[in-house]
PDB file of N, CA, C and O in Angstrom:
ATOM      1  N   VAL A   1     198.866 266.600-155.599  1.00  0.00           N
ATOM      2  CA  VAL A   1     197.652 266.892-154.861  1.00  0.00           C
ATOM      3  C   VAL A   1     196.867 267.942-155.647  1.00  0.00           C
ATOM      4  O   VAL A   1     197.397 268.981-156.041  1.00  0.00           O
ATOM      5  N   THR A   2     195.623 267.643-155.856  1.00  0.00           N
ATOM      6  CA  THR A   2     194.794 268.557-156.640  1.00  0.00           C
ATOM      7  C   THR A   2     194.385 269.759-155.802  1.00  0.00           C
ATOM      8  O   THR A   2     194.500 269.757-154.576  1.00  0.00           O
ATOM      9  N   ARG A   3     193.920 270.753-156.476  1.00  0.00           N
ATOM     10  CA  ARG A   3     193.489 271.981-155.806  1.00  0.00           C
ATOM     11  C   ARG A   3     192.333 271.693-154.850  1.00  0.00           C
ATOM     12  O   ARG A   3     192.308 272.197-153.727  1.00  0.00           O
ATOM     13  N   GLU A   4     191.386 270.889-155.295  1.00  0.00           N
ATOM     14  CA  GLU A   4     190.233 270.553-154.459  1.00  0.00           C
ATOM     15  C   GLU A   4     190.668 269.816-153.196  1.00  0.00           C
ATOM     16  O   GLU A   4     190.145 270.049-152.106  1.00  0.00           O
ATOM     17  N   HIS A   5     191.633 268.927-153.369  1.00  0.00           N
ATOM     18  CA  HIS A   5     192.125 268.166-152.214  1.00  0.00           C
ATOM     19  C   HIS A   5     192.828 269.088-151.212  1.00  0.00           C
ATOM     20  O   HIS A   5     192.645 268.959-150.002  1.00  0.00           O
ATOM     21  N   ARG A   6     193.632 270.015-151.732  1.00  0.00           N
ATOM     22  CA  ARG A   6     194.307 270.989-150.853  1.00  0.00           C
ATOM     23  C   ARG A   6     193.281 271.831-150.103  1.00  0.00           C
ATOM     24  O   ARG A   6     193.427 272.070-148.904  1.00  0.00           O
ATOM     25  N   GLU A   7     192.253 272.277-150.800  1.00  0.00           N
ATOM     26  CA  GLU A   7     191.212 273.088-150.161  1.00  0.00           C
ATOM     27  C   GLU A   7     190.487 272.293-149.082  1.00  0.00           C
ATOM     28  O   GLU A   7     190.141 272.837-148.034  1.00  0.00           O
ATOM     29  N   MET A   8     190.259 271.016-149.336  1.00  0.00           N
ATOM     30  CA  MET A   8     189.617 270.162-148.342  1.00  0.00           C
ATOM     31  C   MET A   8     190.526 269.985-147.120  1.00  0.00           C
ATOM     32  O   MET A   8     190.054 269.992-145.983  1.00  0.00           O
ATOM     33  N   LEU A   9     191.827 269.827-147.363  1.00  0.00           N
ATOM     34  CA  LEU A   9     192.776 269.687-146.253  1.00  0.00           C
ATOM     35  C   LEU A   9     192.834 270.959-145.406  1.00  0.00           C
ATOM     36  O   LEU A   9     192.916 270.895-144.180  1.00  0.00           O
ATOM     37  N   VAL A  10     192.792 272.103-146.068  1.00  0.00           N
ATOM     38  CA  VAL A  10     192.793 273.384-145.343  1.00  0.00           C
ATOM     39  C   VAL A  10     191.532 273.503-144.500  1.00  0.00           C
ATOM     40  O   VAL A  10     191.583 273.931-143.347  1.00  0.00           O
ATOM     41  N   LYS A  11     190.412 273.126-145.077  1.00  0.00           N
ATOM     42  CA  LYS A  11     189.142 273.195-144.356  1.00  0.00           C
ATOM     43  C   LYS A  11     189.171 272.283-143.128  1.00  0.00           C
ATOM     44  O   LYS A  11     188.729 272.680-142.050  1.00  0.00           O
ATOM     45  N   LEU A  12     189.690 271.066-143.289  1.00  0.00           N
ATOM     46  CA  LEU A  12     189.795 270.139-142.162  1.00  0.00           C
ATOM     47  C   LEU A  12     190.750 270.665-141.092  1.00  0.00           C
ATOM     48  O   LEU A  12     190.487 270.525-139.898  1.00  0.00           O
ATOM     49  N   ALA A  13     191.847 271.264-141.519  1.00  0.00           N
ATOM     50  CA  ALA A  13     192.801 271.825-140.561  1.00  0.00           C
ATOM     51  C   ALA A  13     192.157 272.944-139.749  1.00  0.00           C
ATOM     52  O   ALA A  13     192.361 273.038-138.539  1.00  0.00           O
ATOM     53  N   LYS A  14     191.388 273.781-140.412  1.00  0.00           N
ATOM     54  CA  LYS A  14     190.705 274.865-139.703  1.00  0.00           C
ATOM     55  C   LYS A  14     189.677 274.321-138.722  1.00  0.00           C
ATOM     56  O   LYS A  14     189.555 274.824-137.605  1.00  0.00           O
ATOM     57  N   GLN A  15     188.934 273.291-139.134  1.00  0.00           N
ATOM     58  CA  GLN A  15     187.941 272.692-138.243  1.00  0.00           C
ATOM     59  C   GLN A  15     188.611 272.086-137.017  1.00  0.00           C
ATOM     60  O   GLN A  15     188.148 272.279-135.893  1.00  0.00           O
ATOM     61  N   ASN A  16     189.701 271.352-137.232  1.00  0.00           N
ATOM     62  CA  ASN A  16     190.407 270.728-136.111  1.00  0.00           C
ATOM     63  C   ASN A  16     191.025 271.774-135.187  1.00  0.00           C
ATOM     64  O   ASN A  16     191.038 271.606-133.967  1.00  0.00           O
ATOM     65  N   THR A  17     191.534 272.849-135.772  1.00  0.00           N
ATOM     66  CA  THR A  17     192.100 273.925-134.961  1.00  0.00           C
ATOM     67  C   THR A  17     191.012 274.582-134.119  1.00  0.00           C
ATOM     68  O   THR A  17     191.229 274.872-132.943  1.00  0.00           O
ATOM     69  N   ASN A  18     189.856 274.816-134.705  1.00  0.00           N
ATOM     70  CA  ASN A  18     188.758 275.423-133.951  1.00  0.00           C
ATOM     71  C   ASN A  18     188.282 274.510-132.830  1.00  0.00           C
ATOM     72  O   ASN A  18     187.947 274.985-131.745  1.00  0.00           O
ATOM     73  N   LYS A  19     188.248 273.206-133.079  1.00  0.00           N
ATOM     74  CA  LYS A  19     187.882 272.258-132.027  1.00  0.00           C
ATOM     75  C   LYS A  19     188.902 272.284-130.898  1.00  0.00           C
ATOM     76  O   LYS A  19     188.538 272.250-129.723  1.00  0.00           O
ATOM     77  N   ALA A  20     190.181 272.346-131.259  1.00  0.00           N
ATOM     78  CA  ALA A  20     191.235 272.400-130.246  1.00  0.00           C
ATOM     79  C   ALA A  20     191.123 273.684-129.424  1.00  0.00           C
ATOM     80  O   ALA A  20     191.283 273.658-128.204  1.00  0.00           O
ATOM     81  N   LYS A  21     190.850 274.793-130.085  1.00  0.00           N
ATOM     82  CA  LYS A  21     190.707 276.061-129.378  1.00  0.00           C
ATOM     83  C   LYS A  21     189.504 276.032-128.434  1.00  0.00           C
ATOM     84  O   LYS A  21     189.579 276.526-127.309  1.00  0.00           O
ATOM     85  N   ASP A  22     188.397 275.452-128.896  1.00  0.00           N
ATOM     86  CA  ASP A  22     187.210 275.339-128.047  1.00  0.00           C
ATOM     87  C   ASP A  22     187.492 274.469-126.823  1.00  0.00           C
ATOM     88  O   ASP A  22     187.087 274.801-125.709  1.00  0.00           O
ATOM     89  N   SER A  23     188.184 273.360-127.039  1.00  0.00           N
ATOM     90  CA  SER A  23     188.520 272.473-125.931  1.00  0.00           C
ATOM     91  C   SER A  23     189.416 273.177-124.922  1.00  0.00           C
ATOM     92  O   SER A  23     189.222 273.047-123.714  1.00  0.00           O
ATOM     93  N   LEU A  24     190.383 273.912-125.414  1.00  0.00           N
ATOM     94  CA  LEU A  24     191.290 274.651-124.531  1.00  0.00           C
ATOM     95  C   LEU A  24     190.537 275.711-123.742  1.00  0.00           C
ATOM     96  O   LEU A  24     190.801 275.917-122.558  1.00  0.00           O
ATOM     97  N   ARG A  25     189.601 276.379-124.398  1.00  0.00           N
ATOM     98  CA  ARG A  25     188.798 277.387-123.696  1.00  0.00           C
ATOM     99  C   ARG A  25     187.948 276.745-122.599  1.00  0.00           C
ATOM    100  O   ARG A  25     187.776 277.328-121.529  1.00  0.00           O
ATOM    101  N   LYS A  26     187.419 275.557-122.859  1.00  0.00           N
ATOM    102  CA  LYS A  26     186.626 274.853-121.846  1.00  0.00           C
ATOM    103  C   LYS A  26     187.482 274.478-120.646  1.00  0.00           C
ATOM    104  O   LYS A  26     187.049 274.616-119.502  1.00  0.00           O
ATOM    105  N   VAL A  27     188.684 274.007-120.903  1.00  0.00           N
ATOM    106  CA  VAL A  27     189.603 273.659-119.817  1.00  0.00           C
ATOM    107  C   VAL A  27     189.931 274.902-118.999  1.00  0.00           C
ATOM    108  O   VAL A  27     189.927 274.863-117.768  1.00  0.00           O
ATOM    109  N   ARG A  28     190.215 276.006-119.690  1.00  0.00           N
ATOM    110  CA  ARG A  28     190.529 277.253-119.000  1.00  0.00           C
ATOM    111  C   ARG A  28     189.345 277.730-118.162  1.00  0.00           C
ATOM    112  O   ARG A  28     189.518 278.160-117.022  1.00  0.00           O
ATOM    113  N   THR A  29     188.144 277.654-118.732  1.00  0.00           N
ATOM    114  CA  THR A  29     186.943 278.071-118.013  1.00  0.00           C
ATOM    115  C   THR A  29     186.711 277.212-116.777  1.00  0.00           C
ATOM    116  O   THR A  29     186.385 277.728-115.708  1.00  0.00           O
ATOM    117  N   ASN A  30     186.879 275.902-116.925  1.00  0.00           N
ATOM    118  CA  ASN A  30     186.713 275.010-115.779  1.00  0.00           C
ATOM    119  C   ASN A  30     187.732 275.310-114.688  1.00  0.00           C
ATOM    120  O   ASN A  30     187.397 275.316-113.503  1.00  0.00           O
ATOM    121  N   ALA A  31     188.959 275.556-115.081  1.00  0.00           N
ATOM    122  CA  ALA A  31     189.998 275.877-114.100  1.00  0.00           C
ATOM    123  C   ALA A  31     189.679 277.183-113.383  1.00  0.00           C
ATOM    124  O   ALA A  31     189.843 277.282-112.167  1.00  0.00           O
ATOM    125  N   MET A  32     189.228 278.176-114.126  1.00  0.00           N
ATOM    126  CA  MET A  32     188.905 279.463-113.510  1.00  0.00           C
ATOM    127  C   MET A  32     187.693 279.334-112.585  1.00  0.00           C
ATOM    128  O   MET A  32     187.658 279.969-111.531  1.00  0.00           O
ATOM    129  N   ASN A  33     186.707 278.529-112.960  1.00  0.00           N
ATOM    130  CA  ASN A  33     185.543 278.322-112.095  1.00  0.00           C
ATOM    131  C   ASN A  33     185.935 277.626-110.793  1.00  0.00           C
ATOM    132  O   ASN A  33     185.460 277.995-109.719  1.00  0.00           O
ATOM    133  N   LYS A  34     186.795 276.626-110.891  1.00  0.00           N
ATOM    134  CA  LYS A  34     187.265 275.941-109.685  1.00  0.00           C
ATOM    135  C   LYS A  34     188.046 276.896-108.793  1.00  0.00           C
ATOM    136  O   LYS A  34     187.961 276.838-107.567  1.00  0.00           O
ATOM    137  N   LEU A  35     188.806 277.772-109.432  1.00  0.00           N
ATOM    138  CA  LEU A  35     189.580 278.750-108.679  1.00  0.00           C
ATOM    139  C   LEU A  35     188.663 279.723-107.947  1.00  0.00           C
ATOM    140  O   LEU A  35     188.914 280.070-106.793  1.00  0.00           O
ATOM    141  N   LYS A  36     187.607 280.162-108.615  1.00  0.00           N
ATOM    142  CA  LYS A  36     186.664 281.087-107.986  1.00  0.00           C
ATOM    143  C   LYS A  36     185.953 280.437-106.811  1.00  0.00           C
ATOM    144  O   LYS A  36     185.651 281.101-105.819  1.00  0.00           O
ATOM    145  N   LYS A  37     185.685 279.143-106.918  1.00  0.00           N
ATOM    146  CA  LYS A  37     185.021 278.434-105.822  1.00  0.00           C
ATOM    147  C   LYS A  37     185.931 278.281-104.608  1.00  0.00           C
ATOM    148  O   LYS A  37     185.448 278.150-103.484  1.00  0.00           O
ATOM    149  N   SER A  38     187.224 278.297-104.824  1.00  0.00           N
ATOM    150  CA  SER A  38     188.157 278.096-103.716  1.00  0.00           C
ATOM    151  C   SER A  38     188.710 279.406-103.163  1.00  0.00           C
ATOM    152  O   SER A  38     189.719 279.401-102.458  1.00  0.00           O
ATOM    153  N   LYS A  39     188.066 280.516-103.473  1.00  0.00           N
ATOM    154  CA  LYS A  39     188.563 281.812-103.008  1.00  0.00           C
ATOM    155  C   LYS A  39     188.595 281.928-101.486  1.00  0.00           C
ATOM    156  O   LYS A  39     189.429 282.647-100.937  1.00  0.00           O
ATOM    157  N   ASP A  40     187.702 281.231-100.810  1.00  0.00           N
ATOM    158  CA  ASP A  40     187.686 281.315 -99.351  1.00  0.00           C
ATOM    159  C   ASP A  40     188.782 280.458 -98.717  1.00  0.00           C
ATOM    160  O   ASP A  40     189.037 280.568 -97.517  1.00  0.00           O
ATOM    161  N   LYS A  41     189.427 279.611 -99.508  1.00  0.00           N
ATOM    162  CA  LYS A  41     190.458 278.720 -98.981  1.00  0.00           C
ATOM    163  C   LYS A  41     191.873 279.244 -99.181  1.00  0.00           C
ATOM    164  O   LYS A  41     192.813 278.725 -98.579  1.00  0.00           O
ATOM    165  N   ALA A  42     192.039 280.266-100.021  1.00  0.00           N
ATOM    166  CA  ALA A  42     193.372 280.788-100.313  1.00  0.00           C
ATOM    167  C   ALA A  42     193.334 282.311-100.335  1.00  0.00           C
ATOM    168  O   ALA A  42     192.273 282.923-100.461  1.00  0.00           O
ATOM    169  N   SER A  43     194.505 282.902-100.210  1.00  0.00           N
ATOM    170  CA  SER A  43     194.590 284.358-100.218  1.00  0.00           C
ATOM    171  C   SER A  43     194.362 284.892-101.632  1.00  0.00           C
ATOM    172  O   SER A  43     194.492 284.164-102.616  1.00  0.00           O
ATOM    173  N   GLU A  44     194.019 286.178-101.711  1.00  0.00           N
ATOM    174  CA  GLU A  44     193.766 286.795-103.014  1.00  0.00           C
ATOM    175  C   GLU A  44     195.019 286.802-103.880  1.00  0.00           C
ATOM    176  O   GLU A  44     194.942 286.628-105.097  1.00  0.00           O
ATOM    177  N   ASP A  45     196.174 287.005-103.251  1.00  0.00           N
ATOM    178  CA  ASP A  45     197.422 287.000-104.013  1.00  0.00           C
ATOM    179  C   ASP A  45     197.687 285.637-104.642  1.00  0.00           C
ATOM    180  O   ASP A  45     198.123 285.542-105.789  1.00  0.00           O
ATOM    181  N   THR A  46     197.421 284.602-103.887  1.00  0.00           N
ATOM    182  CA  THR A  46     197.614 283.247-104.407  1.00  0.00           C
ATOM    183  C   THR A  46     196.649 282.981-105.549  1.00  0.00           C
ATOM    184  O   THR A  46     197.026 282.388-106.560  1.00  0.00           O
ATOM    185  N   ILE A  47     195.412 283.414-105.394  1.00  0.00           N
ATOM    186  CA  ILE A  47     194.411 283.225-106.441  1.00  0.00           C
ATOM    187  C   ILE A  47     194.837 283.943-107.718  1.00  0.00           C
ATOM    188  O   ILE A  47     194.761 283.369-108.805  1.00  0.00           O
ATOM    189  N   ARG A  48     195.283 285.184-107.597  1.00  0.00           N
ATOM    190  CA  ARG A  48     195.721 285.958-108.769  1.00  0.00           C
ATOM    191  C   ARG A  48     196.919 285.297-109.449  1.00  0.00           C
ATOM    192  O   ARG A  48     196.993 285.255-110.677  1.00  0.00           O
ATOM    193  N   LEU A  49     197.849 284.785-108.655  1.00  0.00           N
ATOM    194  CA  LEU A  49     199.017 284.117-109.210  1.00  0.00           C
ATOM    195  C   LEU A  49     198.602 282.875-110.005  1.00  0.00           C
ATOM    196  O   LEU A  49     199.099 282.643-111.107  1.00  0.00           O
ATOM    197  N   ILE A  50     197.705 282.096-109.448  1.00  0.00           N
ATOM    198  CA  ILE A  50     197.242 280.894-110.137  1.00  0.00           C
ATOM    199  C   ILE A  50     196.456 281.269-111.387  1.00  0.00           C
ATOM    200  O   ILE A  50     196.567 280.595-112.411  1.00  0.00           O
ATOM    201  N   GLU A  51     195.662 282.339-111.318  1.00  0.00           N
ATOM    202  CA  GLU A  51     194.929 282.796-112.501  1.00  0.00           C
ATOM    203  C   GLU A  51     195.898 283.132-113.632  1.00  0.00           C
ATOM    204  O   GLU A  51     195.669 282.759-114.783  1.00  0.00           O
ATOM    205  N   LYS A  52     196.968 283.830-113.308  1.00  0.00           N
ATOM    206  CA  LYS A  52     197.966 284.173-114.320  1.00  0.00           C
ATOM    207  C   LYS A  52     198.618 282.914-114.885  1.00  0.00           C
ATOM    208  O   LYS A  52     198.879 282.818-116.084  1.00  0.00           O
ATOM    209  N   GLN A  53     198.876 281.947-113.995  1.00  0.00           N
ATOM    210  CA  GLN A  53     199.508 280.701-114.436  1.00  0.00           C
ATOM    211  C   GLN A  53     198.578 279.888-115.333  1.00  0.00           C
ATOM    212  O   GLN A  53     199.044 279.088-116.145  1.00  0.00           O
ATOM    213  N   VAL A  54     197.286 280.085-115.195  1.00  0.00           N
ATOM    214  CA  VAL A  54     196.322 279.392-116.055  1.00  0.00           C
ATOM    215  C   VAL A  54     196.123 280.182-117.352  1.00  0.00           C
ATOM    216  O   VAL A  54     196.124 279.599-118.435  1.00  0.00           O
ATOM    217  N   LEU A  55     195.954 281.480-117.251  1.00  0.00           N
ATOM    218  CA  LEU A  55     195.606 282.298-118.411  1.00  0.00           C
ATOM    219  C   LEU A  55     196.754 282.473-119.401  1.00  0.00           C
ATOM    220  O   LEU A  55     196.542 282.399-120.611  1.00  0.00           O
ATOM    221  N   LEU A  56     197.946 282.701-118.909  1.00  0.00           N
ATOM    222  CA  LEU A  56     199.063 282.993-119.806  1.00  0.00           C
ATOM    223  C   LEU A  56     199.348 281.853-120.787  1.00  0.00           C
ATOM    224  O   LEU A  56     199.391 282.095-121.993  1.00  0.00           O
ATOM    225  N   PRO A  57     199.544 280.621-120.313  1.00  0.00           N
ATOM    226  CA  PRO A  57     199.822 279.545-121.289  1.00  0.00           C
ATOM    227  C   PRO A  57     198.664 279.294-122.257  1.00  0.00           C
ATOM    228  O   PRO A  57     198.892 279.027-123.436  1.00  0.00           O
ATOM    229  N   THR A  58     197.446 279.378-121.773  1.00  0.00           N
ATOM    230  CA  THR A  58     196.317 279.132-122.671  1.00  0.00           C
ATOM    231  C   THR A  58     196.216 280.233-123.724  1.00  0.00           C
ATOM    232  O   THR A  58     195.925 279.955-124.887  1.00  0.00           O
ATOM    233  N   ASP A  59     196.454 281.479-123.322  1.00  0.00           N
ATOM    234  CA  ASP A  59     196.416 282.575-124.290  1.00  0.00           C
ATOM    235  C   ASP A  59     197.519 282.419-125.340  1.00  0.00           C
ATOM    236  O   ASP A  59     197.301 282.683-126.523  1.00  0.00           O
ATOM    237  N   VAL A  60     198.702 281.990-124.898  1.00  0.00           N
ATOM    238  CA  VAL A  60     199.817 281.797-125.827  1.00  0.00           C
ATOM    239  C   VAL A  60     199.478 280.704-126.841  1.00  0.00           C
ATOM    240  O   VAL A  60     199.722 280.867-128.037  1.00  0.00           O
ATOM    241  N   VAL A  61     198.927 279.611-126.373  1.00  0.00           N
ATOM    242  CA  VAL A  61     198.573 278.506-127.273  1.00  0.00           C
ATOM    243  C   VAL A  61     197.465 278.936-128.225  1.00  0.00           C
ATOM    244  O   VAL A  61     197.513 278.612-129.412  1.00  0.00           O
ATOM    245  N   LEU A  62     196.475 279.654-127.728  1.00  0.00           N
ATOM    246  CA  LEU A  62     195.395 280.125-128.604  1.00  0.00           C
ATOM    247  C   LEU A  62     195.930 281.059-129.690  1.00  0.00           C
ATOM    248  O   LEU A  62     195.513 280.975-130.845  1.00  0.00           O
ATOM    249  N   MET A  63     196.849 281.945-129.321  1.00  0.00           N
ATOM    250  CA  MET A  63     197.450 282.838-130.313  1.00  0.00           C
ATOM    251  C   MET A  63     198.244 282.033-131.339  1.00  0.00           C
ATOM    252  O   MET A  63     198.168 282.305-132.537  1.00  0.00           O
ATOM    253  N   TYR A  64     199.001 281.049-130.874  1.00  0.00           N
ATOM    254  CA  TYR A  64     199.799 280.209-131.770  1.00  0.00           C
ATOM    255  C   TYR A  64     198.896 279.485-132.771  1.00  0.00           C
ATOM    256  O   TYR A  64     199.179 279.465-133.969  1.00  0.00           O
ATOM    257  N   LEU A  65     197.820 278.899-132.279  1.00  0.00           N
ATOM    258  CA  LEU A  65     196.914 278.183-133.173  1.00  0.00           C
ATOM    259  C   LEU A  65     196.267 279.123-134.183  1.00  0.00           C
ATOM    260  O   LEU A  65     196.096 278.769-135.350  1.00  0.00           O
ATOM    261  N   THR A  66     195.915 280.306-133.736  1.00  0.00           N
ATOM    262  CA  THR A  66     195.297 281.288-134.634  1.00  0.00           C
ATOM    263  C   THR A  66     196.276 281.713-135.722  1.00  0.00           C
ATOM    264  O   THR A  66     195.903 281.841-136.888  1.00  0.00           O
ATOM    265  N   GLN A  67     197.520 281.928-135.337  1.00  0.00           N
ATOM    266  CA  GLN A  67     198.527 282.339-136.321  1.00  0.00           C
ATOM    267  C   GLN A  67     198.823 281.238-137.322  1.00  0.00           C
ATOM    268  O   GLN A  67     198.995 281.515-138.509  1.00  0.00           O
ATOM    269  N   LYS A  68     198.884 280.014-136.874  1.00  0.00           N
ATOM    270  CA  LYS A  68     199.235 278.907-137.759  1.00  0.00           C
ATOM    271  C   LYS A  68     198.149 278.614-138.789  1.00  0.00           C
ATOM    272  O   LYS A  68     198.444 278.184-139.904  1.00  0.00           O
ATOM    273  N   ILE A  69     196.928 278.841-138.424  1.00  0.00           N
ATOM    274  CA  ILE A  69     195.828 278.512-139.335  1.00  0.00           C
ATOM    275  C   ILE A  69     195.485 279.677-140.256  1.00  0.00           C
ATOM    276  O   ILE A  69     194.832 279.485-141.282  1.00  0.00           O
ATOM    277  N   ALA A  70     195.918 280.875-139.900  1.00  0.00           N
ATOM    278  CA  ALA A  70     195.587 282.062-140.723  1.00  0.00           C
ATOM    279  C   ALA A  70     196.357 282.101-142.013  1.00  0.00           C
ATOM    280  O   ALA A  70     196.189 283.029-142.804  1.00  0.00           O
TER     281      ALA A  70
END
């Protein structure tokens, strides 16, 4: 594999990783917006618990993707 080809592969990997991160952020944002809309239907403790259950895995995956591409 030539140097140019490797550089192109790295560039494509970074682009795909950024797309994946953007998609994950959109999913997280949509989930958080739906959660905020349902605040009158559930207790604050339940809302906070669900927020943590949404935020923690997405943050872990985002960190993993950032580390792998760096």
